[in-house]
N, C-alpha and C positions, 0 to 999 in steps of 0.2 A: 331415440333417434335424434340427431342433431341436423337442423335444417341451416345450411350455409345461406348467407344473404345473397350470394351470386348463383345459388342453384337454379336450374331450370325445371319447369314442371314435367313430369314423366307421365306415361300412360295410366300408371298406377302408383299410388304411395305404398311402398312395400312394407313399411313398419309404422307402428303407431306407439304413442305413449301409453304405458300402463302405470298409473299412479299407485304404486304398490300399497302405501299406507292406507289410502281411502279405499282400495279395493279389498283389502283384508278386513277393514272395519266393517264395509257395507255387505260382506258376504259371510260373516260369522254365523248367521243362522241357516246357511244353506248346506245341504249334504254335498259330499264330493261329486256325486252324479249331477246335481243341480249346478255346481260350479263349472263342471266340464261343459254342460250345455250353454251356459252363460257365455263361456270364452269362445265356444264355436260359433254362436251367433254374433258376437262382436267381430270376429275375424272375417266371417262372410260379409258382414255389412261394410266393413273397412275396404275389402277387396272390391266391393261394388261402388266404391267411391261414395259411401254413405248415403245411397240412393233409398235406403229403408228395406225393412224385412216385410215382404207382402202379408197382408192381413187375411191369410188363408191358412187354416189349421194344418191342413196335409202338407203345404208348401214349407212353413217353418218348422214342422216336425221332420221333414225330410232334410232341411238345411241342418238341423241340430242332430241328424243321424238317430232320431229316436225311433226304436222298433218295438220294445216291449211296452206294456201298459204303464209300468212304473216310470219309465223314461218319458212317455208322453205326458204324464201327470206332472213330472218335474219340469218339463218344458212350458206347460201352462203356468206353473208358479213363477218361473223365471221371466216370462213375457209380461205377466200382470205386475210384477215387483219392479222391474228395471227398465221397462220400455213404455213409451207413450205413442199414442196413435196419431200420426199427422199425415194428412191427405191419404188415407187408407194404407199407410205403411207404418210400421213400428220403427221408432227411432230411440236410441239411448241418448239422453240429453247431454251428457258429459262428453261421450265420443263425438257427437255432431258438433259441439262447440270447438273441440280440438281440430276436427277436420276443417272447419271453416277458418280457424286461426292460421293453420299450416298453408291452406292453399291461397289464403290472402297474402301472406308473406311471400310465397313463391310467385304469384302474379306480379307483386310489387317489384321483385327482383327481375323478372322477365322484362317489364316495362322500363326499368331502369337501364337494362342492358341495351334496349332499342335507342336510348338517348345517349348512347356512347359510355355507359358505365358509370360508376361513381366518381366523383371528382377526386383527383389525385391530391394527396396530403402535401403540404409545403415541405420542400426538401430542406433536411438539416445540414447538408453539405454546403460549404462556402462556395460562393459563385467565383469562377475565375474571369477577371476582367480582362479585356483585350489589352495586348501591350501597347504602350504609347511611348514617344520619344521622351528621353529623360528631361526633366526640368528642375530648375533650381528651387522653384516654389511649387511643389506639387500640391494640387488642391486637396483640402481636408474634406472627408465625407463622414457623415454621421450615419452609423450603421442602423438600418431599420430593424426594429425587433420583429422576430418571427412569431406569428400568432398561430395557435393550434386550436382546432375545434374542441370544445369540451363537451363531454358526454353528459347528457341531462337524462334523469329518469323520467320515464313515460308518465309515471304517477308521482306528483310530488306530494309533499306531506299536506294531508288534509285533516284539518282539526275535526270536521264534522264527521268524517269516517271514524275517527278515534272515539268521538262520543257514542257513536252507534256500537262500535265494537266493545267498548267498555261496559256497555249496558246489556248486550245481547247475551242470551243464555247458552247457546250451543256454539262455542268457540272452536270451529273447525275450518280449514281451508281459508285462512286469513287473506293470503295473498290473492286469490282469485276473487274473494269477497270484495277487496278494496278495488280491484279492476272493474267489477261490476257496479260498485257503489258510485264511482265517479262518472258512470255513463247513464245514470238515471236522470229523470228530469230535474232541472235546477231548483224548482220549487220544493222538491221532496229532499233534495240534498241538505237544505237547510233545516229540515224536520228530522234530523238524525235520531234523536231520542224517542220520538213518536214512532218512527220506523222499528226502533228496537222493541218497543212496547207491542207493536203489531206482530212482530216476529215471534216475540216470547209468547203472545197469546195463542199464536198458531201452533207453535212447538208443543205447548202444555196440552193442546186439544188432541194431539196424536197419541193414541194409546201405545202403540209399538213403536219406540223411537227410531228404529232402524229404518222405517218407511218415511220418516220426517225429511223434508227438503233441508240441506244446508243452508245457512245465510246467504252464500254466494250465488245458489240457483234459485232461491227464494226471491232474491233481487233481480236476477236476469229474466225470470218469468214474470216479474211485475206482479207478484201476488198481493202487493200492498194495494193494488187498484182493484182487487176482486171486491164484488158487492158483498158486505157482511150479511149472512143469514140472520133473519129475525129469530130470536130466542123462542123456542117451543116448549111449553111446559111439560108436555107429555112426550119428551124425547125417548126413543128406544134405548135401553141399556144394552152395553155390549153382551151381557149374559143372555139376553133374549134372542139375539142373533146366533149365538153359539148353540143355544139350546135347540133352536129351530133345525140347525144342520144335524145335531145329534139325534133328534126325534125322527127326522126323515130317514136317516140311515137305519134306525131300529125298525121303523114302520116298513120300509122296503125290504128289510132283512138282507141288506147288502152294504157292506162297508168298503172302504178303498184306503190305500196307503195314505192318501192325503187326508182323509178324514181321521185315520188312526193317529197321524202325527199331529193334527189339529187338536185332538182329544187329549193327547199326552202333553201338549203345551199348556192346556187349561184342566188340570186334573180336579181342581177344587170346583169348577163348574159341573163336571161330570157327577161328583159326589153330591152337589147340591141338587142336581136333576133327580138323582136316585132317591134322596131324601124327601123330595117333593112328589115323588110317586110317578114321575113322567115315564120312566122304564126301570127295570130291575138291574140288579148287579150282574146277572147272568147276560142280560142284553148288552151290557157295557163290554163285558168280556168278549162275547161272540161277535158283536158287529162294530165295536169301536176299538177292539184289540187292546183293551186296558190292562188285561192280565192281573198282575199283583198290584197295580196302581190303585185299585179300588178295594 
């Protein structure tokens, strides 16, 4: 969608940007069912002027047109992965940023129109001087050079950003990252390399990289101001969390498509649990739907 600078705000924004490269990269782990639910939720929120998806299970399942149990479980996965809770409504961070950017541009155009529109550019046509009686010594005139406004980039070259970008480990969405970088606190701009180290530490701490924030949104969320948690020697391993989920499904003798998918994503943990005697191979087949995986 192209937003003309002189366009006026309408009742609804009929279209929105879909950044295809980022969308494909961010949804590789989703099933086709989950992708369809994700797109439906985004479209509904955009039509509601990004007022947010209600934090009520039945409402957002109805919005996503989820009827079967499989669809309802897929809806929960999408909500947890791609939306954050803001004032009891779910928002997609990227979509909300784009909505605010576009509406700001449109409001600026509206205010500009009230002031008579944009100033006209100097004419490049020569002026026609009024006719004067002929003179033997016509006055000499020096032509005044016509000056034209030069376009300047909103973001000028910033050496601090390039220090940050050269050192950061997850190099995606560079343009948005630079916009967000120049808007952070001045004292942090000069700590570019320290910021890069903090992001790299955060990125390495995320086990599943598809859920890690990109540098652009890590900066816009001011994650560098988060209080650093104290190191705990008895930290729970990821395996312990997965084992708890698997054992609960076996104990209740009730699996689900979500647990089955989770188990197939971590087959080595299932094998380890069987070897440690937490449950049998038959349990894994019956309640985790592992089949020939174990």
